[in-house]
C-alpha positions in Angstrom: -6.3 -5.5 7.9 -4.6 -5.1 11.2 -1.0 -3.8 11.1 0.2 -7.0 12.9 -1.3 -9.3 10.2 0.2 -7.2 7.4 3.6 -7.3 9.2 3.3 -11.1 9.6 2.4 -11.5 6.0 5.6 -9.6 5.0 7.7 -12.0 7.1 6.0 -15.0 5.5 6.6 -13.6 2.0 10.2 -12.8 2.9 10.7 -16.4 4.1 9.0 -18.0 1.1 10.7 -16.0 -1.6 14.0 -18.0 -1.3 12.0 -21.2 -1.3 10.5 -20.2 -4.6 14.0 -19.5 -5.8 13.4 -15.8 -6.4 16.7 -14.1 -7.0 17.9 -11.9 -4.1 17.8 -8.7 -6.0 14.2 -9.3 -7.2 13.1 -10.3 -3.6 14.6 -7.1 -2.2 12.8 -5.1 -4.9 9.5 -6.7 -4.1 9.9 -6.3 -0.3 10.5 -2.5 -0.3 7.6 -0.6 1.1 7.4 2.0 -1.6 8.0 1.7 -5.3 8.5 4.6 -7.7 5.8 4.8 -10.3 8.3 4.1 -13.1 9.3 0.7 -11.5 5.8 -0.2 -10.5 4.7 -1.1 -14.0 7.3 -3.9 -14.4 6.7 -5.3 -10.9 3.0 -5.7 -11.0 3.1 -8.8 -13.2 6.0 -10.2 -11.1 4.1 -9.6 -7.9 1.0 -11.4 -9.3 3.0 -14.4 -10.4 4.8 -14.6 -7.1 1.5 -14.2 -5.2 0.1 -17.2 -7.1 3.3 -19.2 -6.4 3.2 -18.2 -2.7 -0.5 -19.2 -2.4 0.3 -22.6 -3.9 3.3 -23.1 -1.6 1.2 -22.2 1.5 -1.6 -24.4 0.4 0.9 -27.2 -0.4 -0.5 -27.5 -4.0 1.5 -29.5 -6.4 
């Protein structure tokens, strides 16, 4: 994936997180570029759930 596309995807996600009512602290934690291994375990499930919500939002699914 080109760096420009990845960067655009980060901006899209950062814009969509408030729309999905993700708490600010959670959003910041998800948007950091590196995650310590101890925190990664807890965020994987959150990231998957938010990815599904973001996909539905972008597809305009109800």
